[in-house]
N, C-alpha and C positions, 0 to 999 in steps of 0.2 A: 510601837508595834513590836510583836515578838517573832519568834521563829515558828514556822509551820512546817510539819512533815506531811506530805501528801503521798498516798499510795494509789496507784491505778492498776487494776487487774487486767487479765487477758482480754476480756471483751471490750474494756475501755480503750485498749490500744490495738484492737484487732485488725485495723486497716490503716492506710496512710491518712485517710480522711479523719479517722478517729484520733490518730496521733496528733494531727494538726489541731483538732478541737481541744485536746488535752493541753497542748502548748498555749492556746489562748487562755484557758483557765489558769494555768500556772503563771503566765505573764500578768493576768488580772490580779492574782493574789499578791504578786510582788509589787505591783503598782499601788496596792493599798498600803504599802509600807512594810510588808513582812519580808523577812528572809525566808527563802523557800528551799527545802530539800525534797526531791521527788524520788520515790521508790517505785519501780515498775516491774511487772511480770513479763513473761514472754507473750508474744502475740497469740491470740486465741487459736488453739489447735496446733501450735508449733511444738510444744512439749510432746504431744502424742505422735507427731510426725517424726521427731527425733528418736523416740522409743521404738517406733516401727522400723526405722532404718537400722538401728542396733540389732533388732531381733531378726532382721534379714540375714545378718552375718552370724549371730550366735544367740541361742535361746536364753542362755544365762551369762550375759556379758560381765566382765570384771567390774565390781562396784566403783572402783576408782575411775575407770575409763568412762563409765556411765555418767559420773558426776562431771567429768571434763566435757562430755558431749552435751548434757542437758543444760549446763551453765551458759552455753552459747546462745540459747534462746533469748535470755534477758539482755545479753550483750548487744544483740541486734536492736532491741527496743531502745536501750539507752542512747545509742548512736543516732537512731532516727529521730528520737524526741529532741535531742540537742540540735540536730539540723533544723528541725521545725521551729525551735525557739530562736535560733540564729536568724532564720528567714524573717521573723516578725520583730527583730531588733532586740531580743533578750540575750544577754550574755549567759552562757551555760557551759558546764563541763560535765562529762560523763565519767563514771568510775565503775569498775567491776567490784564485786565483794572483796576480792583479794587486794585490789588497789587501795580500798578504804581501810583495809586490815580489819575486816569483820572476822575475828578469831573464833574458831569453833573447835570442838573435839574432833576425833578422826572417824566418827561413825558415818561412813559414806551413805548417802541417800536419806539420812535422818539425823544429821548433825545438829548439835545444840550450840548456841552462841555462848562463848565464855567472856568475851570482851570486845570493845571497839576502840580503835585509835582514831579519834575525830579531829586530829590536828590539821590534816589537809582540807577537810571539809570546812572547818572553822575559818581557815585562811581564805578559802574561796568565797565564803559567805561575806566575810568582812570586805572583800574586794568587789562585792556587788553581784557575784555570779549566782545563778540558779545551779544547784548541784543535783545531778541526776545519777541515781545509784541502782545497780542491778539487784533486784530482790532475789530471795530464794537461795542465796549462795554465800560462801565464805571461804576461809582458808585455814588449814590446821597448822600446828607449830612446825610441821615438816615442809610446809609450802604446798601441800596438796590441795587442789580445789575440792570443796565439799558442797553438798546441797542440803537444804533443811527439810526436805519432804514437801509433798503437795501442799499448796497454800502457804508455803514458807515466806512468801513476800510480805504477808501481813506481819509476821514476826520480825522480819528485817526492818520494816517501817517503825514498829513500836520500839525496837531496840535502838534504832537511830534516834528516835525522839527522846528516849531515856538518856542516851549518852550525851545528847546535845542540850538537854533541859528544855525541850521544845514546849511552847505554849499549848499545842494541841497536835494530835496525830489524826489526820483525816483519811479515812479509808473510802475511796471512791469505787463504786461497784455498779452492778446493773440493777440494784434495788435502791430506793430512796430513803432507806432507814430500816429500823427493827420494828416488826409488827407484832401485835398481840398474838397472832398465829399466822400460818401460811395463808395468804390471800387466795391462793388457788384452791384451797379447801373450804375456807370461809370468806366469801366476798365482803362480809362486813368487818373484816379484820381492820384494826386501826393502827396507824403509825404512832409509835411512842416518841415523845419529845426527849425523855430521859429514861435510863435504866441503869441499875447499879452493876458494877463489875461482877458481884456475886450472882445476881440474877442472869447476867449474860453468860457467865460460865456454865450455869445450870442449863440454860437454853441451848448453848452450843453442845454440851455433852449429851443432851437428850434428843438431839436430832436437828436443831436449827443450823442451817448451813451458811449463815450470813458472815460469820467470822471464824477463823481458826482458833481452837481452844488455847493453844500455846500463846497466841498473840494476846488474848484476853488476860491470861495468867501473867504474862510479862507486864502488861499495862497496869494491872492491879498491884503487882509487886513494887513497881517503880513509880506509881502514882502518875501515870501518863493519861490525861483525858483523851478518850477516843471518840471520834465522831464518824458515823456511817452516813455516807452521802451518795447520791446518784451522779454518775458521769454524764447522764443524758438529760437530766431535769434540774432546774434550779430549786433550792429549798434548804432548810436548816438541818435536815436529816435527824439522826438520833444521837444524843450525847450519852456516852457510857462513862460513868463517873462513880465516886464514892457516895454512899447513902447520906442524904441530908434530911433536915426537918421537912416534913410534908410528904416524903416519898412513901411513908407507911400508910398514908391516907388511902392509897389504892391497895386493896387486899391482894389482888392478883395482877401481875404485870403481863403474863403471857401463858399461852398453851403450846407446849412442844410435843412432838410425837416422833417416834422412830419405828419405821417399818422393818428394820433389819434385825428383828428379834426372833428367837426360837426358844421353846420351852421343853425341858426334859424332866421326867419324874421317875424316881426309883421307888417302887411300891414294896412294902413289907420287909423293910430292913430291920434287923434286930436293934432294939433301942438300948444302946450301950455306949460307954465313953469311946470316943475316937471314930465313931461311925461317919461323922461329917467329913473328917479328914480322909478317911478311907475312900469316900466317894469323890471328893473334890481334889484330893492330892494328885491322882493320875491325870485329871483334866488340866490342872495347873501345870503339871510337868510337860504337857504338850503345848504350852504357851497359849492356852485358850482362856480368855478372860471371862469370868463369871460375873453376872450383874445381880439380879434380884434372887433372893434365896428364901424359901419357906420350908419349915419342917413341922409336920403334924404327927402327934403321938396317938396311936390307936389303943384300944382297951386290951389287946392281946400282947402288949409289950413289944410291938413293932412300930416303926415309924415310916412315914412317907416323906421323901425328900425331893423338893422341886426347885429348879433354878433355871435361869435364862442365860443364853449365850448369843453371840452374833450369829446371824443366819448362815454366814459363810462357814462358820465353825461347827454347825450342827451335825453334819454327817460324821465327822471325826469324833466329836463328843459322844454321839450315840454309840459308835463302835466301842469306844473306851468304856462306856457305862455297861454295855452288854457283857464285856469281859469281867468288869469289876463286880457286877451283880451276882455272877456265878460264885465268885469267891466269898461274897458276903452272905450268900443264901437269900438274896432278895426274891420276892415273888414275881416281879415283872418290871420291865422298863418301858415307859411310854414317851412319845415325842410329839411335838406339835410345831410345825413351821408357820402356821397360818394365824399368827398373833402379832399384835403391835403393842408398844408402850405409849401410853398417853399421860402427860404430866401437866400439873398446874405449878407455876413458879411465881413467887412474890415475896419480897421482904416483909410485906404486911402480915404474913402468916404469923410472925412473931407476936403480934399484938392484937390479933383478931381471932376469936374462937368461931367454930361452926363451919370452917372452910371444908373440912373433910365431909361432914354430913351433907352440906349443900352439893358437893361434887357427887356423892353416892346417890343422893336423891335424884339429881338431874339425869344420871345414867340409868337409874332404875325406871324412871318415867318413860324412857325410850326402849325399855326391854333389853338393856345391855348388861350382860352378866360380867362381873369382875372376877378374873381368875387369880390375880395376885395383887398385893398392895405393898408399896414401899414408901416411907416418909423420911424427910430430913427437916431441918429447921425452916427452910424456905421452899420446900418442894413436896408434892404428893404425886406419886406415880402409880398407875394401875396398868395391868396387862388385860387386854380384851381381845376378842376375836377380830381378825383383820377386817372382816366385812363391815364392821361397825365403826371403823375409824372416822370417816367423814361425818357420820351422824353424831358420834361422841364429841368431836371437836365443836361442831355447831351447837350442840346442846349445852356444853360447858361455857362456850362463848356467850350464849344468851343468859345462862344462869347467873353469871358473874358480871353481866352488862358490860362486857369489854368493848362493845361498839360505841358506847357512850362515855360520858365523863364522870358519871356518878357511880360510886361503888354499889354493888347489889345489896339489898336489904337481907339480913340473915333472919 
């Protein structure tokens, strides 16, 4: 039997009863013959409580001190879980990120892992201990405590699995796997047995909240098999791995969507070299990320330029465009916050034709107008009116027969 890294999120350790249930799962895994490393988050709601305490003192606390404060949430959990393991007869030792020497850069609140010293952990595992590690945190080369950003415990778990050459990294959460789409929108959504790193990255970047993007990137880079499992139900979950033979049989693996989109259009800009930079340069300088871009050329030698941004950035981007449009001599600036991005994801797109036409036909049958289109090798995204989101998801789910096991006929 090999080494298993298990990660439990905030809801999984949200109470003493749940921590005791996690201890039982961990002990059962060890009794199967595995060495076990456990990475935990702070108890549900604890990070928000700590942030609120800080803001009672200062609206903009020093980033270094915020990291010191927030890292205590996970420290509580590791100690309690070890106590729960001791009570049921399992040897366990807890470590903070700094004690394990999860070395990071010095970007407080959004640090990135540079390396891990796994000597202490390996020694404890050889001695038969369960090792319990605080997620979400590390230490820089000056000894300062750092945090990895929200959801960083997933990244900690994957990084530990990579450093220790683990057989598998298991992410326990409040869902029992990765689904073809959000079951709250489409009740017929089906749990996937397997999905590729590539597909999971696309799903995560397009709005799926099951896993943190950085964790999936890390797992793909270091070839760490990931499995998403439920803390509350038994089951095999979903394995995230590299593409293998047969995975292309399914044309589409899932439907992702993102409600946090807004669309901006600059009408009647002179069609000349450098106009795209003139529009997007000031937006980029304001640290606003641009997603989809469309440029249409008119007969009067002008162009209409449309792009999408995160909805939170919409007001600032709109103000910037209004200033820029005057300089460029644009006719008008339009904005729309009531849009969503709807995406099909699947490695099978590489070897199957007709995906786009089936998608567009399904949306057309429901009277859903497509405002923008973007494609990549394994993804097709469209922007539609927000009011059609649920209808669009259900229409595509049916068109590609994602509720069943057979691929849709083209």
